[in-house]
C-alpha positions in Angstrom: 140.2 103.9 82.4 137.9 102.3 85.1 134.3 102.6 85.0 132.2 103.6 87.9 130.5 100.6 89.3 127.1 102.7 90.3 127.1 103.7 86.6 127.3 100.0 85.7 124.7 99.2 87.9 122.5 102.1 86.8 122.8 100.8 83.3 122.1 97.3 84.2 119.0 98.4 85.9 117.8 100.3 82.9 118.6 97.5 80.3 116.6 95.1 82.2 113.8 97.2 83.8 110.3 95.8 82.6 107.7 98.8 82.5 104.8 96.3 82.0 105.5 94.3 84.9 106.4 97.2 87.0 103.1 98.9 86.0 101.3 95.6 87.2 103.1 95.7 90.4 101.7 99.3 91.0 98.2 98.0 90.1 98.3 95.1 92.7 99.8 97.2 95.2 97.1 99.9 94.9 94.5 96.9 95.0 95.9 95.4 98.0 96.0 98.9 99.7 92.3 99.6 98.8 93.8 102.9 97.4 94.7 104.7 94.0 97.9 104.1 92.2 99.1 107.6 93.1 98.5 107.3 96.7 101.8 108.1 98.8 101.8 104.6 100.1 101.8 103.0 96.8 104.5 105.3 95.6 106.8 104.9 98.6 106.4 101.1 97.8 107.4 101.5 94.3 110.5 103.5 95.3 111.4 100.9 97.6 111.1 98.2 94.6 113.3 100.4 92.6 115.8 100.7 95.3 116.0 96.9 95.9 116.4 96.6 92.1 119.3 99.0 92.1 120.9 97.2 95.0 120.6 93.7 93.2 122.3 95.5 89.9 125.5 96.5 92.4 124.7 100.1 93.2 126.6 101.0 96.3 124.2 103.7 97.4 121.2 101.0 97.9 122.7 98.4 100.1 120.1 96.8 102.5 117.2 97.9 100.1 115.9 94.3 100.0 115.2 94.4 103.6 113.6 97.8 103.6 111.4 96.6 101.0 110.6 93.2 102.6 109.6 95.1 105.9 107.5 97.6 104.0 105.6 94.9 102.0 104.8 93.1 105.3 103.6 96.1 106.8 101.5 97.0 104.0 100.0 93.5 104.2 100.5 92.4 100.6 99.0 89.3 99.2 101.3 86.4 98.6 100.5 86.9 94.9 101.6 90.5 94.8 104.7 89.6 96.9 105.5 86.7 94.3 105.2 89.2 91.3 107.6 91.6 93.2 109.9 88.6 93.6 109.8 87.6 89.9 110.4 91.4 89.0 113.7 91.7 91.0 114.7 88.4 89.5 114.9 90.2 86.2 117.8 91.8 87.5 119.7 88.7 88.9 118.0 85.4 88.7 120.0 83.6 91.3 120.4 86.2 93.9 120.1 85.1 97.3 118.9 88.6 98.7 115.8 87.9 96.5 115.0 84.6 98.5 115.6 86.5 101.7 113.2 89.2 100.7 110.6 86.6 99.9 111.2 84.7 103.0 111.0 87.9 105.2 107.9 89.1 103.7 106.0 86.0 103.9 107.0 85.3 107.6 105.9 88.8 108.4 102.6 88.1 106.8 102.2 84.8 108.5 103.1 86.1 111.9 100.6 89.3 111.4 97.7 86.7 110.3 98.4 84.8 113.4 98.1 87.9 115.4 94.9 88.7 113.7 93.9 85.2 114.4 94.6 85.7 118.1 93.0 89.0 118.6 89.8 87.5 117.2 89.9 84.4 119.3 90.4 86.5 122.4 87.5 88.8 121.5 85.3 85.8 121.3 86.6 84.5 124.5 86.1 87.7 126.2 82.4 87.6 124.8 81.7 84.1 125.9 83.0 85.1 129.6 81.2 88.5 129.7 
């Protein structure tokens, strides 16, 4: 009898899940977002983390979840430290999975780009003030 790959992936996820780390991520995301842990933005990001972990475990219904997580993390302006903690959490499920490296690179690239954009907006505002 062949075992369902999604059932195997789900079991792997549950076997490797670390609630202490997951709770710490929830607190960091809430802190980065200046909101409570039960805020919709925090909950949505935690679900995205779970989906990425399921994908890394091999669950077919969650393909591409690492990318969705990366984009959401970038849009939430998480700190690099929080991104590193999420990366380490995902490594619990597959330490050498390249998608985890792609996740980290994508998020940090987005955060750098947004940071550069903020610097440009600040410089523009100062320049406009000088020339007014």
